[in-house]
Every structure is written in structure tokens, then in C-alpha cells.
N, C-alpha and C positions, 0 to 999 in steps of 0.2 A: 502561595507556598513561601515566597520570599527567600531566594537564594542570597547567601551572604558574601558574594563576590563583589568586586567593584562594579560601578554602574555600566561599564562597557564590556564586562565579561559575562559570557553565557556558558551553559553546559550543553555539550553535544554528546548524545548517545549513539553508538554505532554497533549494529549487529553484523555478523559476518559468517561465512561458511568456514567450517573447521576441517575441511579435507586436506588443507595444506598447513601453513605455519600459524594460522590464526588461532587464538585461544577462545574466541567467541564474542563476548561483550566488552566494549571499550567505552570509557568515559573521558572526554577531552574538554579542555577549556577553549572557548572560542571568543575572539575579540571582535565585537560588532563594529568597531571603528575601522580596523584594518582588513578584516575578513580573514585573519590568520587563525589557523588551528595550532595550538601549542603541540608540537610533535611528540612531546612526552606525555603519555596518557596519565590522567589523574588516577585511573583505576583500570585494572583488567580483571575480568571475571570469567572463569572457565564455564562455558556452556556450549553444548554441542549444536552447531549450526543454527543459531538464533536468527533466522532469516527475516522475521517481521516483528516489529516492536509496537506495543500498544501501551499508552499512558492512561492512567485514571484521570478523571476531570481535575482533581486537586494535585496531580502530579506527584503523589506520594506512593503510588504503586506502578510497577512495570510488569507487563506480561509479554512473553515471547513464545513463538512457535518454534519448536526444534525440528527443522526440516530434514528428517531422516526416514528411511524405511522403519515401519513401526514407530511413527512419530509421537512426540510428546509436546506438552505445553508447560511452561515454567513461569512461576510467579516470584517477584522480588519486591521488597520495600525500598523506598528511596529516602535518604536522609535530607537534611536541610541544605546540603551542598550537592545533592544528587548521588550521595554514596549508595552503592548497590549492595543489598543484602538478600541472599537467597531465602525464600520462604518454603515453597514446595513444588513438586512436579507431578503431573498426572498424564496418563496416556491420552492421545488425541483420537484414539479409536479409528485411525486411518493412517495411510502412508503419505509421507512428504507433505505435511501441512505447510502452506505458503502464506497464509493471511489470517487475520483475526480482527474482531472489533468487540467493543464492550457496550452492553446495553446502557441506555441513559440513566437508569436507576442503579447501575453498577452491580446488578445481581447476577448477570450471566455474561460469559465470554463465548462468542460465536467463532467457530473455527472452520476454515476452508482447507479440507484435506484434498490436495491435488491428486496424489496417487499416480505415479508414472505407469504402473501396470494397469491394463484395461480391466482386469478382473481381480478384486471386486470393483475397482475403480474408485473415483473420488467421492467425497461425501461432505455434508454440512453437519457439524456436531455442536451441541449446546452443553457448556460446562458451567456449573454454578460457582459463584465467587462469594466467599464469606466476607464479613465486615472487615476482618483484618487482612484480607487479600489472599488468603490461602484458597486453593482450588479444590473442588470436590470432583468425584468421578462423573463422567458425562451422563446426562439424563435423556438426551434425545439425539438421534442420528437420522438424517434424511438423505436419500439417494435419488438421482435423476437418470433418465434414460438417455444414452448417447445418441448423437445424430448419425454417426458412422459415415459421414461424408468423406472425411479423410481417413483412410484405413490405418495410417501410421499414428495419427495423433488423436483420432476421435472414435476409436473402437470402444472406449469406456468413458464414463463421466470424469471430468477434471474440474472440480470447483476451484476457481482461482482467487476469488475475493468474496468477502461478505461485508456489506456496508449497510448501515442504518440510515433511514431518512432523518432529516434534521429534527423532526418532531418525535422521533423514536418509536413511531407506531408500526413501521414496516421495515423488514430486512430484505435486502436484495443480494442474491447469490449468483454471481457471474460464473457460468459453467462453460469453459472452453470446449469441452467434449460434446456438449449438447447444443451449442449454438443458440443458447437462450440465457436470459437473466430471469431467475425464478424469484417470485415475490411471496413473502410470508408476512402474516400479521403477527405482531409480538404482543404477548400477554404475560406480564411478569407475575401475575397472580395465579398462574397455572404452573406449579412447580415441576410437574412431570412432562408437560407439553407446552413450553412457552411459545413455540412457533406452530402456526397452522397456515395452510395455503390460502392466499388471498384470492380475490376475484377481480380481474383475471389472475391466474396462478403463475403466468410467465409472459415474457416478451421475446418474440422470436427475432433473431438476427440472420443476416444472409448465410446461406449454406457454406460451411467451411471457413467462416470468418473468425471463429475462436474468441469470444468475449473474454476479457481479462480483468481490468480494473474499472470500477464505477466511482463517480464523485458527484456530490450534490453541491450547488451553490448554497450560501449561508441561509437564504430564505426558503430553500426547498422548492423553488419554482422551476429550476432547470437541473438537469443531470448530464454528465458527460461520461462516455464509455470508450475505452480503447478496445479495438479488435486486433488481437495479437497476430493472427495468421494472415489476415488480409491487409494489415498495416494501415488501419483507419481509425478515425475518432468520430463518435456519434454524439449529436446533441439531441436531448430529449426535453420535452415539456412534461413536468410532473403534474398529474391530475388525480386527486383522491387515491393515491397509492399506485396508480398505473403510470407507465412511461410511454409517451407518444413521440415517436421519432420525428424530428423536424429537419435534421441536416446530417449528412455523412460526408466526411472529407478524407482524402488520402494524406497520409503523413509524409510520403515521399513521391517524387515524380518518377523514380526509378521503377521499372517494370519487373526487374529480377526479384524472385521470391525471397532471395537471401537478404534483401534490403528491407523486408517487411517483417518487423518484429516489435510491435508497439508494446510499451511497458507501463510505467507509472504516469500519473498526471496529477497536477496540483494547480489550484487557483491562487492568485495573489490575494493578500489580506483584504484589499478593497474590492475584489471580485472583477476587476477590469481586464485581467489577463489570465489566460490559461497556458500552462506549460506541459508539454507531453514528451516523453522519451521514446525514441525509436532506436532499437538496438540493431542486431544483424550487421550487415556491411554499412549501414547508414551511420550508426553511432552518433546521434545528434539529439539536441533538444529543439523541439518545434514550438514557436511562440505564436499565440493567437490573441487578438483583441476580442473581447466579449461584448456583443451588442447590448446596450443598456436597456433597450425596449423589448428585445426578443431572445436574448441569450445566445444568439447565433455567433459563429466564429468567423473571423477573417484573418488570413495569414499575415504575420508581421516579420518573422525571422526564422531561419534555420541556423542553428549554432552547433558546431562540432563539440563533442564532449572531450576531445583530445585524449581518448582512451578507448577501451573496448568493453562493450556490454554494460550500458548504464542501467543497472538493475533498479535503482531507485534514486531519488534526489529530494532535496528539501530547500525551501526558502528560509533564510535565517530570520530571527525575530525583528531585525531592523528593516527587512525588506530590501536591503542594499546588496545582498549576495545570494547566489544560488549554488548549492553544493551538490555534486554528482558522485554517486557511488559506482565507480567503474569496476564491476566484479572481476572480469577476466584480465584486466591490465593491473589489478591490485593497487588501486589508487582512489583517493578522494580529491576531486578537482573543484576548486572554489572559483566561481566567476563573479565579476562585478555585475550588478543589475541597476538599471535606471528605473526608479519607481514611477516616474512620469510617463516615459515612453513604453515601459515594459520590456525593453530590449536588453539583451545580455551583452556585456562588453568584455574587457580583457580578463585573462586568467590571472588571479592574484596569488594562487598557491596550488601546488600539486603535492599531496601528502601520500607517502607510501602506506598502504593499509591492505593487508592480505584479504582478498575476496570479500569486499564490503557488500552488504545486501540491503541494509536499511539505515536511515538516518532520522533521528528525532531530537528536537531541541527542548530543553527545559527552560521555562520562562518565569 
């Protein structure tokens, strides 16, 4: 894409909840030398609770889920310096969408409708994307049966994330309400039914564990999953579309359920380190070394986020900083990172930002 800033400046896009003072979407300048976000936004775009951001492969398009009752999905074009221009908006055909991903051929956007209310519950929805980035009405909606293990949180399905395999052939829907990750085959040549159940059609997780976010390594050999309700991270070996559990680790040594609220997870660019957020009363980033030969995790560090409810976080393009979106304390915290050891160091900036929910860099 080629941004026209100086060599050390990047663009940071921030999505946020708009129940309070936030306007929605923010575009900031980020200095990859100092780790500083310029506190004056380059641009503010009004959008209702854009809680998850998705960039096209060429970074010329931005898609967001608008996490509200009777949810929506919005499309934007991005200029040469990341300028955000609205294109259009369609219904997500579900309540409180929380996550989305774009097919490798850029033809479909997959939406995770979480849906707080158990009836009708959450769903996976497929929305076509035109060549210019505008969205069409949904062509497919898939629902799962809830586990009902936890009466308060699992009486209905709650699809929390939808993630494609690196080869683009399978889609994985993590359903917190079902205690399963559902596996679908993707066929872009089938316009009305791009997704069909794979064999096996799902991977079962422990009862009441609440799967949240899934992440593959670059080669697609291993995958990592956060279990929100049990506060754990799972390592899988990927085999022909299936996921074989190899390891499950607690994110905290605390036994109190309030300290178990795992969230996002990201690998370093070199694949040597995995970072996982744990919210609740823990409010920390947990750092793991990734085994070169087996993909398994070993604990390196627990680092306070110095705020409340790290909804999401991101590694900057230089790999020298990690940015945390602390939703409930209304701040973005920038931490120094050592690329060699993987460990997180001093806090270099705390930026006031109302209810941040997601962070994406343009490179």
C-alpha cells in the first residue's frame, strides 16, 4: 500500500464502544522508534460501537462489526495515508456481533454474532463483499446448540470468533455457549452456501470452559485457543482441518472465578512467543515461549496491563512494543517489548481513550 509518512511513523486504527464519550473509530499516528501514539487523532469517524476491525489484504478496505442489539457490519475504504471513508452498512442478522474475518479470496466476510440473550442466541453469518468493498445482504446463517452447562452464560449459543485456517480452506467458529469450536469447509464458488460442515464438524472443549478466540501459527501446523470461562489456553495440532488438543494451561494461579476471563491472543511475527490477555481481577498479559518442534507453550512472564479489562492488544510493526486496549479504564497502554526474550518491559505511554476495544496497525 505504501503509506506516505516518514520511515518511523505508522498508522494505528482504534475501534471503541460508544456507550460513553467515544465517537467510534479513531486514526492515530504511531512512532515506532519511541512507542508514542500522537495524542491528537489524525481522524475521528462516527460509527456505533465498532468493536472489531478487519483489514483487507492490501489494507485498502476496513470492515467493522457494530456490536449493538440488532447488530450491523460497516465497510470503509482507506486512503494512501489511512484516511477512513464510509462505504456502506448492512445488518449482521444477529445481536451483538463481536468478531469477523475475511475470506482469502476477499469475497466473503464471516461474522460472529455473540448475542447476549439466549433466544435466539448467537450465530455465524456470511456476508458477500463486492470488488469495491461494499457489502451485500447476508447469504448464509448457521446456528449451534448450546451446552447449557452454565445456566447464566450458556443457555444459548454465543459465537465469539470466526477464524480461517492459513490455507483458507476451513473456517473455525468458537462458540462460548456450546463449549465447542465448529469447523466448516469454505467454497467460494458456492455463492449461496459458501460454508458447509467439515468432518469432523466440531471439536469439544471441557464443559463450562467457554471457548473465545482461536489463532493459527503462520504455517497452519498449530492453533491456540482461549477458554474465557475457565481462564485457560489450549494448544492444538492441526491435521487435515481437524484440531487435536496437545496441551491446556491455566492463565492464572488464582482459583477465584473472577480472575478467569481470558481474552485475545497474538503470536510474535517470528512465531517464537505467544501473548494472551486475561481480564477479570487478573488484568494481565501472559507471555509464553512457543516450542520450535512441537508448538507447545512454556510460561515466561505475567505482566500487569496497568488498567482494567484488556479487551484486545496488538504488537506494533517493529515488534518493539505491545499496545493494550483497556476497555473499562478507558486507556491504551504501550509497553516496551524485547524481541529476543519476548518479555514485556516498562510502560512508555498511557493514552486516554474512551472504551477501546480493538487495535489494528497499517503497515
